[in-house]
C-alpha positions as CSV (number, residue, x, y, z in Angstrom):
1,S,4.7,27.8,-22.4
2,E,4.5,28.5,-26.2
3,L,6.1,26.8,-29.2
4,N,7.6,28.6,-32.2
5,I,8.3,27.3,-35.7
6,V,11.5,28.2,-37.5
7,V,12.5,26.8,-40.9
8,C,16.2,26.7,-42.1
9,R,17.9,23.3,-42.2
10,G,14.7,21.7,-40.7
11,F,11.8,22.4,-38.4
12,F,12.9,23.8,-35.1
13,F,10.5,23.9,-32.2
14,L,11.4,26.3,-29.3
15,Q,9.8,26.4,-26.0
16,V,9.2,29.7,-24.1
17,L,10.7,29.6,-20.6
18,N,9.6,33.0,-19.2
19,E,6.2,34.2,-20.4
20,K,6.1,37.3,-18.2
21,K,8.9,39.0,-20.1
22,L,7.0,38.5,-23.3
23,Q,4.3,40.8,-22.1
24,E,6.6,43.8,-22.5
25,V,6.6,44.0,-26.3
26,D,8.5,47.3,-26.6
27,S,11.4,46.1,-24.5
28,L,11.5,42.5,-25.7
29,W,14.4,43.2,-28.1
30,K,16.6,43.8,-25.1
31,E,16.2,40.1,-24.0
32,F,17.8,39.0,-27.3
33,E,20.8,41.3,-27.3
34,T,23.1,38.3,-26.5
35,P,22.8,34.5,-26.9
36,E,23.0,34.1,-23.1
37,K,19.9,36.3,-22.6
38,A,18.1,34.6,-25.5
39,N,18.7,31.1,-23.9
40,K,16.9,32.4,-20.7
41,I,13.8,33.2,-22.7
42,V,13.5,30.2,-25.1
43,K,15.2,26.8,-25.5
44,L,15.2,24.1,-28.3
45,K,12.6,21.4,-27.7
46,H,12.5,19.5,-31.0
47,F,14.4,19.5,-34.3
48,E,13.3,17.7,-37.5
49,K,15.9,17.7,-40.2
50,F,15.2,18.0,-44.0
51,Q,16.4,15.1,-46.1
52,D,17.4,17.2,-49.1
53,T,16.9,20.6,-50.8
54,T,13.7,19.5,-52.5
55,E,12.0,18.8,-49.2
56,A,13.2,22.1,-47.8
57,L,11.9,23.9,-50.8
58,A,8.5,22.2,-50.6
59,A,8.2,23.0,-46.9
60,S,9.2,26.7,-47.4
61,T,6.8,27.1,-50.3
62,A,4.0,25.7,-48.2
63,L,4.7,28.1,-45.3
64,V,4.9,31.1,-47.7
65,E,1.5,30.2,-49.2
66,G,0.0,29.5,-45.8
67,K,-0.5,25.8,-46.3
68,L,0.2,22.8,-44.0
69,S,2.7,20.3,-45.4
70,K,2.6,16.6,-44.7
71,N,5.8,16.5,-42.7
72,L,4.8,19.5,-40.5
73,K,1.4,17.8,-39.9
74,K,3.1,14.6,-38.7
75,I,5.5,16.5,-36.4
76,L,2.6,18.6,-34.9
77,K,0.6,15.5,-34.2
78,K,3.5,14.1,-32.1
79,I,3.8,17.3,-30.2
80,V,0.1,17.6,-29.7
81,A,0.1,14.0,-28.3
82,K,2.8,15.0,-25.8
83,D,1.8,18.6,-24.9
84,A,-1.9,18.9,-25.8
85,H,-2.3,21.9,-23.4
86,E,0.4,24.0,-25.0
87,Q,-0.2,26.9,-27.3
88,L,1.5,27.3,-30.6
89,A,2.8,30.8,-31.6
90,V,2.7,31.3,-35.4
91,A,3.9,34.2,-37.4
92,D,1.3,33.7,-40.2
93,A,-2.3,34.0,-39.1
94,K,-3.5,32.1,-42.1
95,L,-1.2,29.1,-41.3
96,G,-2.5,29.2,-37.7
97,G,-6.1,29.0,-38.9
98,V,-5.2,25.9,-41.0
99,I,-3.4,24.2,-38.1
100,K,-6.3,24.9,-35.7
101,E,-8.9,23.6,-38.2
102,K,-7.1,20.4,-39.0
103,L,-5.3,19.5,-35.8
104,N,-7.5,21.3,-33.2
105,L,-4.5,22.9,-31.7
106,S,-4.8,26.4,-30.2
107,C,-2.6,28.9,-32.0
108,I,-1.9,32.6,-31.3
109,H,-0.7,35.4,-33.5
110,S,0.0,38.9,-32.1
111,P,2.5,41.7,-32.2
112,M,4.3,40.0,-29.3
113,V,4.8,36.9,-31.5
114,T,6.2,39.0,-34.3
115,E,8.8,40.6,-31.9
116,L,9.6,37.1,-30.5
117,M,10.2,35.7,-34.0
118,R,12.5,38.7,-34.9
119,G,14.5,38.1,-31.7
120,I,14.9,34.4,-32.4
121,R,16.1,35.0,-36.0
122,S,18.7,37.5,-34.7
123,Q,20.1,34.8,-32.3
124,I,19.4,31.7,-34.2
125,E,23.1,30.6,-34.2
126,G,23.3,30.7,-30.4
127,L,20.0,29.0,-29.8
128,I,20.7,26.0,-32.1
129,T,23.9,24.2,-31.4
130,G,25.8,21.9,-33.7
131,L,25.6,24.1,-36.9
132,P,28.5,26.3,-37.8
133,S,27.7,29.9,-38.9
134,R,29.2,29.5,-42.3
135,E,27.2,26.3,-43.0
136,M,24.0,28.0,-41.7
137,A,24.6,31.0,-44.0
138,A,25.2,28.7,-47.0
139,M,22.0,26.7,-46.3
140,C,19.9,29.9,-46.0
141,L,21.4,31.3,-49.2
142,G,20.8,28.1,-51.2
143,L,17.2,27.8,-49.9
144,A,16.5,31.5,-50.8
145,H,17.8,30.9,-54.4
146,S,15.8,27.8,-54.8
147,L,12.6,29.5,-53.5
148,S,13.2,32.4,-55.9
149,R,13.7,30.1,-58.9
150,Y,10.6,28.2,-58.0
151,K,8.5,31.4,-57.9
152,L,9.8,32.3,-61.4
153,K,9.0,28.9,-62.8
154,F,5.6,28.9,-61.3
155,S,4.6,32.0,-63.1
156,P,1.2,31.2,-64.7
157,D,1.5,33.8,-67.5
158,K,3.9,31.5,-69.4
159,V,6.9,33.9,-69.3
160,D,5.4,36.5,-71.6
161,T,7.8,39.1,-70.2
162,M,10.1,38.3,-73.2
163,I,7.4,39.3,-75.6
164,I,6.8,42.6,-73.8
165,Q,10.5,43.4,-73.8
166,A,10.8,42.4,-77.5
167,I,7.9,44.5,-78.8
168,S,9.1,47.5,-76.7
169,L,12.6,47.2,-78.2
170,L,11.2,46.8,-81.7
171,D,9.4,50.2,-81.3
172,D,12.5,51.8,-80.0
173,L,14.6,50.5,-82.9
174,D,12.1,51.9,-85.4
175,K,12.3,55.3,-83.8
176,E,16.1,55.2,-83.8
177,L,16.2,54.0,-87.4
178,N,14.0,56.9,-88.5
179,N,16.2,59.4,-86.8
180,Y,19.5,57.9,-88.2
181,I,18.1,57.7,-91.7
182,M,16.8,61.3,-91.7
183,R,20.2,62.5,-90.4
184,C,22.0,60.4,-93.1
185,R,19.9,61.7,-96.0
186,E,20.2,65.3,-94.8
187,W,23.9,65.0,-94.2
188,Y,24.8,63.4,-97.5
189,G,22.2,65.5,-99.3
190,W,24.5,68.6,-98.9
191,H,27.0,66.7,-101.1
192,F,24.7,64.8,-103.5
193,P,21.1,66.1,-103.1
194,E,19.7,64.4,-106.3
195,L,20.4,60.9,-104.9
196,G,17.6,61.2,-102.3
197,K,15.0,61.8,-105.0
198,I,16.2,58.9,-107.2
199,I,16.6,56.3,-104.5
200,T,13.5,56.2,-102.2
201,D,14.3,53.0,-100.2
202,N,16.2,54.0,-97.0
203,L,18.3,50.8,-96.7
204,T,19.3,50.9,-100.3
205,Y,20.2,54.5,-100.0
206,C,22.6,53.8,-97.1
207,K,24.1,50.7,-98.8
208,C,24.8,52.8,-101.9
209,V,26.4,55.6,-100.0
210,R,28.5,53.2,-98.0
211,K,29.8,51.5,-101.1
212,V,30.5,54.6,-103.3
213,G,31.3,57.4,-100.8
214,D,32.1,60.6,-102.8
215,R,29.7,61.3,-105.7
216,S,32.7,61.5,-108.1
217,N,33.2,57.7,-107.6
218,F,29.7,56.9,-109.0
219,A,31.0,57.0,-112.6
220,S,33.7,54.4,-112.0
221,S,31.9,52.2,-109.4
222,D,29.6,49.3,-110.0
223,V,26.4,49.3,-107.9
224,S,24.4,46.8,-110.0
225,D,24.2,44.5,-107.0
226,I,22.3,47.2,-105.1
227,L,20.4,49.1,-107.7
228,P,18.6,48.1,-111.0
229,E,20.2,49.1,-114.3
230,E,17.8,52.0,-115.0
231,I,18.2,53.6,-111.6
232,E,22.0,53.1,-111.8
233,E,22.2,55.0,-115.0
234,D,20.0,57.8,-113.6
235,V,22.3,58.0,-110.5
236,K,25.5,58.2,-112.6
237,A,24.0,60.9,-114.9
238,A,22.9,62.9,-111.9
239,A,26.3,62.6,-110.2
240,E,27.9,64.3,-113.2
241,I,25.7,67.4,-113.1
242,S,25.0,67.5,-109.3
243,M,24.5,70.9,-107.6
244,G,25.9,69.7,-104.2
245,T,28.8,71.1,-102.3
246,E,32.2,69.6,-102.1
247,V,33.0,67.8,-98.8
248,S,36.3,66.5,-97.3
249,E,37.2,62.8,-97.0
250,E,36.8,63.0,-93.2
251,D,33.1,64.0,-93.7
252,I,32.5,61.2,-96.1
253,N,34.1,58.7,-93.5
254,N,31.7,59.9,-90.8
255,I,28.7,59.6,-93.1
256,I,29.8,56.0,-94.0
257,H,30.1,55.1,-90.3
258,L,26.5,56.4,-89.9
259,C,25.4,54.2,-92.8
260,D,27.1,51.2,-91.2
261,Q,25.0,51.8,-88.0
262,V,21.8,52.1,-90.0
263,I,22.5,48.8,-91.8
264,E,23.4,46.9,-88.6
265,I,20.3,48.2,-86.8
266,S,18.1,47.2,-89.7
267,E,19.6,43.7,-89.7
268,Y,19.1,43.3,-86.0
269,R,15.5,44.6,-86.3
270,T,14.8,41.8,-88.8
271,Q,16.3,39.2,-86.5
272,L,14.3,40.6,-83.5
273,Y,11.1,40.5,-85.5
274,D,11.7,36.8,-86.3
275,Y,12.4,36.1,-82.7
276,L,9.1,37.9,-81.7
277,K,7.2,35.9,-84.3
278,N,8.5,32.6,-82.9
279,R,7.8,33.5,-79.3
280,M,4.3,34.6,-80.1
281,M,3.5,31.4,-81.9
282,A,4.9,29.4,-78.9
283,I,3.0,31.4,-76.2
284,A,-0.1,32.7,-77.9
285,P,-0.6,30.9,-81.2
286,N,-4.4,31.5,-81.5
287,L,-4.0,35.2,-80.8
288,T,-1.2,35.4,-83.4
289,V,-3.4,33.8,-86.0
290,M,-6.3,36.2,-85.3
291,V,-4.6,39.6,-85.2
292,G,-1.0,39.0,-86.1
293,E,2.1,38.9,-84.0
294,L,2.7,42.6,-83.8
295,V,-0.8,43.6,-82.7
296,G,-1.0,40.6,-80.3
297,A,2.3,41.5,-78.7
298,R,1.2,45.1,-78.3
299,L,-2.0,44.0,-76.7
300,I,-0.1,41.8,-74.2
301,A,2.3,44.6,-73.4
302,H,-0.5,47.1,-72.9
303,A,-2.3,44.8,-70.5
304,G,0.9,43.8,-68.6
305,S,0.7,40.0,-69.2
306,L,-1.2,37.4,-71.1
307,L,-3.2,36.5,-68.0
308,N,-4.2,40.1,-67.3
309,L,-5.3,40.4,-71.0
310,A,-7.4,37.2,-70.6
311,K,-9.3,38.9,-67.7
312,H,-10.4,41.7,-69.9
313,P,-13.8,41.5,-71.7
314,A,-14.2,41.8,-75.4
315,S,-15.3,45.5,-75.2
316,T,-12.1,46.3,-73.3
317,V,-9.9,44.4,-75.8
318,Q,-11.6,46.4,-78.6
319,L,-10.7,49.8,-77.0
320,L,-7.2,48.9,-75.6
321,G,-4.9,51.7,-76.6
322,A,-7.7,54.3,-77.0
323,E,-8.3,55.1,-73.4
324,K,-7.6,58.8,-73.7
325,A,-10.0,59.2,-76.6
326,L,-12.7,57.2,-74.8
327,F,-12.6,59.3,-71.6
328,R,-12.5,62.5,-73.7
329,A,-15.6,61.4,-75.6
330,L,-17.4,60.5,-72.4
331,K,-16.5,63.8,-70.9
332,T,-17.6,65.9,-73.9
333,K,-20.6,63.6,-74.5
334,R,-19.5,62.7,-78.0
335,D,-19.3,59.5,-79.9
336,T,-16.9,57.0,-78.3
337,P,-14.1,55.4,-80.4
338,K,-14.7,52.1,-82.1
339,F,-11.2,50.6,-82.0
340,G,-7.8,51.0,-80.4
341,L,-4.7,48.8,-81.0
342,I,-6.9,46.3,-82.8
343,Y,-7.3,48.8,-85.7
344,H,-3.9,47.7,-87.0
345,A,-5.1,44.1,-87.5
346,S,-5.2,42.9,-91.1
347,L,-8.9,42.1,-91.0
348,V,-9.9,45.6,-89.9
349,G,-7.6,47.1,-92.6
350,Q,-9.3,45.0,-95.3
351,S,-12.8,46.4,-94.6
352,N,-14.1,49.7,-95.9
353,T,-14.7,52.7,-93.7
354,K,-18.4,51.9,-93.2
355,N,-17.8,48.4,-91.8
356,K,-14.7,49.0,-89.7
357,G,-16.7,49.4,-86.5
358,K,-18.6,46.1,-87.0
359,I,-15.6,44.1,-88.0
360,S,-13.5,45.5,-85.1
361,R,-16.3,44.6,-82.6
362,M,-16.6,41.0,-84.0
363,L,-12.8,40.6,-84.1
364,A,-12.5,41.8,-80.5
365,A,-15.1,39.2,-79.4
366,K,-13.3,36.3,-81.1
367,T,-9.9,37.6,-80.0
368,A,-11.0,37.6,-76.4
369,L,-11.9,33.9,-76.7
370,T,-8.6,33.0,-78.3
371,I,-6.7,34.9,-75.5
372,R,-8.4,33.0,-72.8
373,Y,-7.8,29.7,-74.7
374,D,-4.1,30.5,-75.0
375,A,-3.7,31.7,-71.4
376,L,-5.7,29.1,-69.5
377,G,-5.9,26.2,-72.0
378,E,-3.4,23.3,-72.1
379,S,-3.4,22.9,-75.9
380,T,-0.8,24.6,-78.0
381,S,-2.5,24.3,-81.4
382,A,-3.8,27.2,-83.4
383,E,-6.9,25.5,-84.8
384,M,-9.3,27.5,-82.7
385,G,-7.8,30.8,-83.9
386,A,-8.0,29.7,-87.6
387,E,-11.7,28.7,-87.2
388,N,-12.6,32.1,-85.6
389,R,-10.6,34.0,-88.2
390,L,-12.5,32.2,-90.9
391,K,-15.8,33.2,-89.3
392,V,-14.7,36.9,-89.2
393,E,-13.6,36.7,-92.8
394,T,-16.9,35.2,-93.9
395,R,-18.8,38.0,-92.0
396,L,-16.6,40.6,-93.7
397,R,-17.3,39.1,-97.1
398,L,-21.0,39.3,-96.4
399,L,-20.8,42.9,-95.4
400,E,-18.7,43.9,-98.4
401,E,-21.1,42.2,-100.8
402,R,-24.2,43.4,-99.0
403,G,-25.5,39.9,-98.9
404,I,-27.2,40.2,-95.5
405,R,-30.7,38.7,-95.6
406,R,-33.4,40.7,-94.1
407,I,-36.8,39.2,-93.1
408,S,-39.8,41.0,-94.4
409,G,-42.9,42.0,-92.4
410,T,-44.6,38.6,-93.0
411,G,-41.5,36.7,-92.2
412,K,-41.7,34.6,-95.4
413,A,-40.5,36.8,-98.2
414,L,-36.8,37.8,-98.3
415,A,-35.7,41.2,-99.3
416,K,-33.7,41.3,-102.5
417,T,-30.4,43.0,-102.4
418,D,-28.3,44.1,-105.4
419,K,-24.7,43.3,-105.7
420,Y,-22.4,46.2,-105.0
421,Q,-20.6,47.5,-108.1
422,N,-18.1,50.3,-107.9
423,K,-19.0,52.9,-110.6
424,S,-16.3,55.4,-111.3
425,E,-17.5,58.7,-112.7
426,V,-15.3,61.0,-114.7
427,K,-16.0,64.6,-113.7
428,V,-15.4,67.5,-116.2
429,F,-14.2,70.9,-115.0
430,D,-16.9,73.5,-115.1
431,P,-15.5,76.9,-116.3
432,S,-18.6,78.8,-115.1
433,G,-17.2,78.6,-111.5
434,D,-14.3,80.8,-112.4
435,S,-16.4,84.0,-112.8
436,T,-18.1,85.7,-109.9
437,L,-20.6,87.6,-112.1
438,P,-24.1,86.1,-112.5
439,V,-24.5,84.2,-115.7
440,V,-27.7,84.9,-117.8
441,S,-28.3,82.6,-120.7
442,K,-29.0,84.3,-124.0
443,K,-31.5,81.8,-125.3
444,R,-34.6,81.2,-123.2
445,K,-36.9,78.3,-123.6
446,I,-40.2,78.8,-125.3
447,Q,-42.2,77.7,-122.3
448,E,-40.5,80.3,-120.1
449,V,-41.2,83.1,-122.7
450,D,-44.9,82.0,-122.9
451,E,-45.3,81.9,-119.2
452,Q,-43.8,85.4,-118.8
453,D,-46.1,86.7,-121.6
454,T,-49.2,85.3,-119.9
455,E,-48.1,86.8,-116.6
456,V,-47.6,90.2,-118.2
457,A,-51.1,90.0,-119.9
458,V,-52.8,89.0,-116.6
459,K,-51.1,91.9,-114.8
460,A,-52.2,94.4,-117.6
461,K,-55.8,93.2,-117.4
462,K,-55.8,93.7,-113.6
463,F,-54.4,97.1,-114.0
464,K,-57.0,98.2,-116.6
465,A,-59.9,96.9,-114.4
466,E,-58.6,98.8,-111.4
467,M,-58.3,102.0,-113.6
468,K,-61.9,101.7,-114.8
469,E,-63.2,101.2,-111.3
470,G,-61.4,104.3,-110.2
471,T,-62.8,106.5,-113.0
472,A,-66.3,105.2,-112.4
473,V,-66.1,106.2,-108.8
474,E,-64.8,109.7,-109.7
475,D,-67.6,110.2,-112.3
476,G,-70.4,108.9,-110.0
477,E,-69.9,111.2,-107.0
478,P,-71.0,114.5,-108.8
479,V,-74.0,112.8,-110.5
480,K,-75.3,111.7,-107.1
481,K,-75.0,115.3,-105.8
482,K,-76.9,116.8,-108.8
483,K,-79.7,114.2,-108.3
484,K,-80.1,115.2,-104.7
485,K,-80.3,119.0,-105.6
486,K,-83.0,118.3,-108.3
487,D,-85.0,116.3,-105.8
488,K,-84.9,119.1,-103.3
489,E,-86.0,121.6,-105.9
490,K,-89.0,119.4,-106.9
491,Q,-90.0,119.0,-103.3
492,A,-89.8,122.8,-102.8
493,E,-92.0,123.5,-105.9
494,E,-94.6,121.0,-104.7
495,E,-94.8,122.6,-101.3
496,M,-95.3,126.0,-102.9
497,V,-98.1,124.7,-105.0
498,L,-99.8,123.2,-102.0
499,S,-99.5,126.4,-100.0
500,E,-101.2,128.4,-102.8
501,E,-104.1,126.0,-103.2
502,L,-105.0,126.0,-99.5
503,P,-106.2,129.6,-99.0
504,T,-108.3,129.5,-102.3
505,S,-110.2,126.6,-100.9
């Protein structure tokens, strides 16, 4: 025989009567079609009633989490003492392992047990007598509501869903406000186009249009509570000589309704921003001190919750919001981005372009510490965030002033660094760039003239020397030929003389 645990008004222990029918898992549902058939399979063996809703909630929570509550442990010890040879069928394998470990009671968990539990739940009213169906349904509904409320309260991320919704709504309001204001300026601009150039503030523009309406009313109306005196005079002067078209009263009424919407949304946006600031200071005070409430809320919304954000390392916090740029840089083998959403923090905005990467890296490291402190710590003070912000500001000041000390090669002398001073240079327009013709200066320096003269003289000398050598060569060739002829004539004469002397001798 097997025992099954069911939780509703208390702990119900049911004993299996016919184990052979449980072997057929596919057809087991047929045995629980009616209460009479179900009573032939199982019967009630023990019932332990809950004292109140709190005890029922604690027992249900323990079973959902796979834990063994104290009351269930006591009841199981009694049953083990009576029926030590029995097996306990459990729907949760994790709970069965805990029971087997602590009470040394054999537990089983299989598809057959799952089908058996499903059949018992379908015929629970017929198996347990003494409880009306309406009362049973009310108890189950109350326990389900209590369990749901407990899960919501037990959320470890400190209910930061309100922050995620608030920052998302704030962004949506900004988009809608921009669309409404653009439409209002364009619409009223057909009637009074000069007003848009005189009044640059959007909210002031809508208030002025709502109060005055038609441009002909500007001369007789008083808008000193909205505009300064100088701008008011300019508006009245422009209204008299305006080039805009005439519009009907119905058109003006519709434009005024649009201005009312813009003013109401602007007021609600201010109220929502104050609410977001208060919620951020209550849930993540250190993160708010480090990067501000808007950037902190966007980081939480991007990560999903404060606890998920606390699990991210500092390098991930630094690049949150720039994932697309990061993977594109990795794919194309280019430089990766240095910052994401953290770029909008005030500390990064204060630094110059050269130091933004260093400051964002250091700010991300300190921000990761403050996020973990807010998510997992018990303190609600913002002292840690203020200390880390001071460290980042000190580092930023050192980088801006270039006061970083560098150790020399010997390790004793310190390199001297000059204080940075911004020197503004006034550049004068060069008119020579207007002409595309090559410009040759009329006056040349004395040195350049001397150098050119010397070069010309050297070239002339070389040329004369080459000419002399050429003439010498030309004159020398015939001379050599004449000498050779004379030598041959002398030799011939000497041979003749010798030939004449030989026979006489």
